[in-house]
C-alpha atoms as one frame of an Amber mdcrd trajectory, in Angstrom:
protein
 -16.002  20.698 -10.748 -12.972  19.029  -8.693 -14.485  16.271  -8.429 -14.995
  15.991 -12.367 -11.307  16.774 -12.428 -10.737  13.132 -10.724 -13.130  11.425
 -11.691 -13.002   7.925 -11.019 -14.716   5.409  -8.347 -11.214   5.268  -6.411
 -11.329   8.583  -5.941 -14.775   9.127  -5.360 -14.564   6.214  -2.843 -11.606
   7.548  -1.124 -13.815  11.398  -1.075 -16.608   9.586   0.249 -14.557   7.747
   3.443 -13.284  11.193   4.088 -16.562  13.007   3.911 -17.864  10.875   6.297
 -14.538  11.287   8.288 -14.780  14.991   8.425 -18.963  14.380   9.325 -17.781
  12.555  12.264 -14.877  15.418  13.476 -16.988  18.128  12.661 -13.881  19.819
  11.328 -14.418  23.409   9.876 -15.478  23.796   6.556 -12.363  25.618   5.754
 -10.160  22.977   7.272 -12.186  20.092   5.791 -11.544  21.658   1.706  -8.168
  21.942   2.233  -7.336  18.424   3.757  -9.459  16.989   1.367  -7.908  17.716
  -1.898  -4.522  17.644  -3.420  -1.638  20.242  -3.309  -0.312  18.943  -6.436
  -1.163  16.939  -9.825   1.381  16.676 -11.763   1.041  14.482 -15.416   3.630
  14.161 -18.045   4.361  12.456 -21.375   6.588  10.192 -21.513   8.159   9.635
 -24.941  10.359   6.341 -25.117  12.102   4.893 -27.429  10.953   1.133 -28.022
  13.176  -2.368 -28.412  11.796  -2.603 -32.173  12.758   1.264 -33.029   9.518
   2.989 -32.454   8.608   6.094 -30.410   5.737   4.963 -27.995   4.352   7.790
 -25.183   3.213   7.125 -22.356   1.658   9.101 -19.732   2.873   9.116 -16.357
   1.028  10.940 -13.045   2.355  11.768  -9.704  -0.163  13.425  -7.024   1.305
  15.081  -4.200  -1.246  15.436  -1.371   0.035  17.708   1.354   2.979  18.513
   2.341   1.909  20.282   5.823   3.731  17.751   7.684   6.777  17.128   5.812
   7.839  15.493   2.297   4.984  13.704   0.360   5.827   9.808   0.888   4.642
   7.068  -1.470   4.960   4.306  -4.499   5.380   4.535  -8.163   2.832   1.976
  -9.920   3.499   0.205 -13.181   0.074  -0.374 -14.534  -2.264  -0.625 -17.653
  -5.167   0.631 -15.933  -3.471   3.448 -14.396  -5.296   7.465 -14.399  -5.290
  10.383 -12.008  -8.148   9.784  -9.674  -6.712   6.144  -9.236  -3.506   7.773
  -8.347  -5.119  11.061  -6.654  -7.386   8.066  -4.376  -4.226   6.550  -3.218
  -1.911   9.787  -2.637  -5.040  10.502  -0.003  -5.483   7.242   1.350  -1.272
   7.409   1.987  -1.421  10.609   4.210  -3.913   9.508   6.438  -1.804   6.294
   6.797   1.695   8.261   7.532  -0.049  10.531   9.909  -1.663   7.223  11.905
   1.369   6.186  12.112   3.361   8.612  13.467   5.643   9.614  10.345   6.453
  12.930   9.275   5.756  12.593   5.654   1.996  13.806   3.234   0.743  11.476
   1.095   2.134  10.644  -2.499   1.736   8.584  -5.088   2.647   8.189  -8.837
   2.352   5.716 -11.497   1.789   5.206 -15.495  -0.411   3.662 -17.915   1.739
   0.617 -19.152   2.052  -2.963 -18.779   5.044  -4.230 -17.636   4.439  -7.502
 -18.645   5.204  -6.750 -22.126   8.259  -4.833 -21.806  12.034  -5.749 -21.783
  13.590  -4.134 -19.006  15.405  -1.961 -20.961  12.384  -0.570 -22.118  11.198
  -0.434 -18.215  14.837   1.412 -17.903  14.600   4.097 -20.847  10.277   4.656
 -19.088  11.793   4.804 -15.340  14.316   7.202 -16.285  12.340   9.341 -18.308
   9.283  10.133 -15.870  12.561  10.907 -13.284  13.517  13.206 -15.083  10.255
  15.041 -16.357   9.251  15.070 -12.530  12.579  16.066 -11.064  11.929  19.503
 -10.562   8.983  17.877  -8.244  10.713  15.531  -6.377  13.565  15.475  -3.196
  14.175  14.303  -0.138  12.190  16.902   1.359   9.813  17.309  -0.754   8.718
  14.200  -2.394  10.099  10.587  -2.002   9.091   7.542  -3.648   9.363   4.036
  -3.588   8.294   0.413  -5.140   4.652  -0.362  -5.589   2.414  -2.730  -7.803
   4.047  -3.413 -10.963   8.120  -2.158  -9.730  10.379  -3.051  -7.451  13.993
  -1.838  -6.113  15.323  -2.015  -9.841  13.429   1.172 -10.412  13.717   2.598
  -7.874  17.695   2.109  -8.720  17.289   3.958 -11.651  15.118   6.548 -10.357
  18.381   7.315  -7.455  20.701   7.693 -10.019  18.763   9.544 -13.047  18.137
  11.750 -10.074  22.025  11.978  -8.530  23.053  12.363 -12.178  21.766  15.491
 -12.263  22.020  16.404  -8.987  25.908  15.973  -9.355  26.238  13.896  -6.628
  24.844  10.733  -5.294  21.304  11.376  -3.162  20.571   7.683  -1.737  17.363
   9.476   0.457  15.630  10.486  -2.218  13.956   6.738  -3.168  13.634   4.303
  -0.078  13.022   0.636  -1.716  16.421   0.656  -3.588  18.500  -2.771  -3.290
  20.418  -2.489  -0.342  24.132  -1.950  -2.453  22.768   1.803  -2.993  22.128
   2.012   1.028  18.792   0.296   0.591  17.181  -0.758   4.108  17.901  -4.671
   5.032  14.179  -5.924   5.367  12.403  -3.463   3.395  11.229  -5.938   1.266
   9.366  -7.726   2.889   8.427  -5.008   5.542   4.957  -4.943   4.167   3.691
  -8.115   4.104   5.666  -8.868   7.593   3.500  -6.404   9.010   0.063  -7.969
   7.891   1.310 -11.327   8.819   2.350  -9.051  12.244  -1.375  -7.185  12.605
  -3.163 -10.703  12.384  -1.008 -12.081  14.477  -2.490  -9.052  17.127  -6.241
  -9.220  15.918  -6.074 -13.172  16.793  -4.589 -12.832  20.118  -7.240 -10.302
  20.853  -9.809 -12.751  19.537  -8.634 -15.470  22.018  -7.916 -17.553  18.465
  -4.535 -19.652  19.006  -2.071 -18.182  15.943  -0.608 -22.002  15.921  -2.983
 -23.421  13.479  -5.181 -20.493  12.430  -5.821 -20.644   8.785  -5.306 -18.138
   6.232  -6.641 -17.052   2.478  -4.446 -14.655   0.349  -5.842 -12.774  -2.612
  -2.454 -11.748  -4.861   0.711 -13.569  -4.387   2.779 -10.125  -5.459   5.605
  -8.430  -3.119   2.810  -8.226  -0.260   1.185 -11.663  -0.378   3.859 -13.767
  -0.722   5.683 -12.367   2.074   2.739 -11.782   3.900   1.710 -15.693   3.162
   5.837 -16.885   4.031   5.613 -14.942   7.867   1.986 -16.119   8.373   3.898
 -19.857   7.534   6.984 -18.958   9.963   4.421 -18.028  12.954   2.575 -21.679
  12.123  -0.559 -20.412  10.392  -1.998 -22.580   7.069  -1.994 -20.581   4.269
  -4.894 -22.292   2.617  -5.664 -20.742  -0.459  -3.843 -18.449  -2.360  -4.587
 -16.448  -6.023  -2.886 -14.014  -8.666  -3.883 -13.263 -12.214  -3.305 -16.376
 -13.477  -5.293 -18.261 -11.118  -6.672 -19.844  -7.781  -5.417 -22.504  -5.646
  -6.170 -24.003  -2.236  -5.108 -27.261  -0.192  -7.033 -27.321   2.944  -3.458
 -28.897   5.179  -2.141 -25.802   3.845   0.163 -24.637   1.204   4.139 -24.278
   0.969   5.037 -20.781   0.186   8.208 -21.238  -0.173   7.580 -23.623  -2.667
   5.259 -21.786  -4.704   7.396 -18.853  -4.799   9.760 -21.106  -6.505   6.842
 -22.155  -8.730   5.953 -18.641  -9.293   9.115 -17.996 -10.437   9.394 -20.845
 -13.238   6.024 -20.609 -14.502   4.976 -17.112 -13.996   1.926 -17.482 -11.870
   0.512 -19.478  -8.991  -1.736 -21.851 -11.476  -1.524 -25.605 -11.649   1.353
 -25.884  -8.644   0.899 -29.281  -8.071   1.130 -29.709  -4.279  -2.468 -27.545
  -4.808  -6.267 -27.561  -6.890  -7.431 -25.162  -8.698  -9.999 -22.935  -7.687
 -12.661 -20.425  -8.871 -11.078 -17.219  -7.832 -14.189 -15.631  -7.049 -15.437
 -18.673  -4.741 -12.243 -18.025  -2.806 -12.237 -15.001  -1.063 -15.974 -16.602
   0.438 -14.093 -19.638   2.001 -14.066 -20.014   5.968 -11.244 -19.091   7.409
  -9.581 -17.390  10.326  -7.677 -14.440   8.255  -8.862 -13.021   4.304  -6.118
 -11.238   3.344  -6.964  -9.247  -0.037  -3.281  -8.699  -1.159  -4.049  -7.113
  -5.000  -5.823  -4.319  -6.451  -8.738  -2.097  -5.161 -12.417  -2.843  -4.461
 -12.545  -6.279  -4.261 -14.757  -6.496  -1.975 -18.268  -5.484  -2.898 -21.245
  -5.475  -1.518 -22.202  -8.110  -3.480 -19.548 -10.977  -1.951 -19.605  -9.078
   1.416 -22.408 -10.815   2.927 -20.947 -13.962   2.193 -17.538 -13.572   4.208
 -16.243 -16.401   6.061 -13.604 -15.241   7.812 -12.705 -13.394  11.270 -10.841
 -10.937  10.336 -10.670  -9.326   6.991  -6.393  -8.012   6.969  -6.661  -5.010
   4.258  -3.163  -5.880   2.872  -3.906  -3.807  -0.930  -4.846  -0.130  -0.998
  -8.906   0.535  -0.955  -9.648  -2.932  -1.145 -13.254  -2.723   0.358 -16.070
  -0.426  -0.785 -17.889   1.964   0.918 -20.900  -0.469   0.030 -19.320  -3.465
   1.070 -18.255  -1.154   4.365 -21.724  -1.007   5.427 -22.422  -4.416   5.468
 -19.475  -4.994   7.715 -20.359  -2.707   9.997 -23.920  -4.443  10.244 -22.554
  -7.980  10.687 -20.394  -7.395  13.253 -18.705 -10.461  13.373 -15.755 -10.031
  11.100 -12.065  -7.801  13.296 -11.408  -5.344  10.705  -7.465  -4.623   9.848
  -8.295  -1.637   7.523  -5.670  -0.566   5.193  -4.323   2.189   6.230  -2.790
   0.502   9.297  -2.683  -2.940   7.579  -0.648  -2.188   4.875   1.841   0.750
   6.864   4.420  -1.504   6.809   6.185  -0.824   3.835   5.745   3.419   4.192
   7.088   2.614   8.008  10.360   1.000   6.836  10.497   3.100   4.047  10.846
   5.988   6.790  13.434   3.878   8.433  15.406   3.494   5.319  15.139   7.924
   4.472  16.220   8.080   8.330  19.193   5.661   7.223  20.404   7.533   4.771
  20.035  10.952   6.034  22.480   9.770   9.047  24.750   7.541   6.792  24.397
   4.953   9.212  22.785   1.490   8.407  20.361  -0.999  11.052  20.368  -4.675
  10.306  17.306  -6.245   9.352  16.237  -7.672  13.010  16.587  -3.919  14.399
  14.404  -2.790  11.413  11.455  -5.324  11.876  11.744  -4.930  15.606  11.191
  -1.290  15.299   8.508  -2.104  12.483   6.748  -3.684  14.985   6.921  -1.775
  17.918   5.444   1.133  15.369   2.855  -1.629  14.262   1.544  -2.279  17.817
   1.523   1.566  18.847  -0.682   2.534  16.590  -2.809  -0.888  16.700  -3.352
  -0.756  19.999  -4.526   3.461  19.680  -7.468   2.491  17.249  -8.458  -0.020
  19.628  -8.509   2.430  22.622  -9.578   5.259  19.921 -13.189   3.308  18.690
 -14.029   1.761  22.202 -13.914   5.702  23.075 -15.846   6.484  20.330 -17.974
   3.705  19.755 -16.727   3.923  15.676 -15.632   1.318  13.316 -12.447   0.194
  13.199 -11.880   1.834   9.549 -13.626   5.008  10.343 -11.817   5.382  13.851
  -8.147   4.627  11.980  -9.219   7.406   9.042 -10.286   9.799  11.873  -6.979
   9.093  13.791  -4.821  10.299  10.635  -7.341  13.005   9.105  -7.621  14.790
  12.765  -3.448  14.867  12.678  -3.655  16.528   9.607  -6.502  18.395  10.324
  -4.534  19.793  13.561  -1.173  20.780  11.922  -3.195  22.932   9.119  -5.241
  24.750  11.625  -2.289  25.331  13.555   0.662  26.668  10.151  -2.442  28.786
   9.741  -3.772  29.873   5.810  -0.867  32.183   4.050  -2.584  34.990   2.295
């Protein structure tokens, strides 16, 4: 019955992962049930006046998975295929991610079913403000702190901040993260997720005794995360040979210049027809030989069909849920791919969001160097903790990362008890 409410393959995947972890941890049934299901599922209708004068109604969702360890934290995405089940799955993964990283948050996620590419800035502003107004009673610095995600950016966060602050009658920067620096956003937040992906990739290369200088990478997705991962990898001396986005895929065995590609994307809207690389089939791109493969787009792109043919040494999951459980089983059986699971690999964004929230609460700011240094310290601590746990328990990196997160949440729930 509960599963029917969240009938979506992405939630089914997250639930399957959780059940496997709960069996592994031998969680008590009462705690298991409380950990699995979200605390709040919020859906609102959002009537918006479009530029041509007509009124269009959108649907927005916000899922708060648990508040047992603190306010929920998670992004807000704009995408045509957003649905409640997907948002619930992303909130669940965020819960384990925050626990794994030692952040005092539960997991949250939001989404509005729309296509921002077809909407003007004014239409997006009216939609964002309407959403902030409709869920205003369910968010707040100690309840739910949103951030950018797919299809949203710092400007959307600024609109939410202004809407919430206007309602409160005072400036409340700590209600949102990923906002512009001039509104007390944090230095380093924009590149945090991509920087973290690249940093962890170098740690994995070190563990495999592969020199970082000259190591090859392929990146699926050139949005905020993929583009900054590419830039940071290039800075470290790695060669990013292949990149794709919604417009197509490109390849240059000598390496692609991320800065030049970023300029091309700004001018043309996508990576396709980049003059310094040749076109390649997007599905074939995932199967090219490389040291590091970075899926940095949407969910379920590494499947049972392509997992046997992957030729990477490291799979760095910059996206949420890019690998299906069936593909996971194949990768585990192969044993030749070093997995950086999503709940660790893309945790840079929420970690620096936490730093931003702390800076706002203290009314004190850190430099970009301080922020990225603190981020690398947190990521390395979690990375080493994961490797220690998987070595001790003889389990996969995916199972180990999720188990560390779930175990932390379960322990808190058991300690707090169940209010009658």
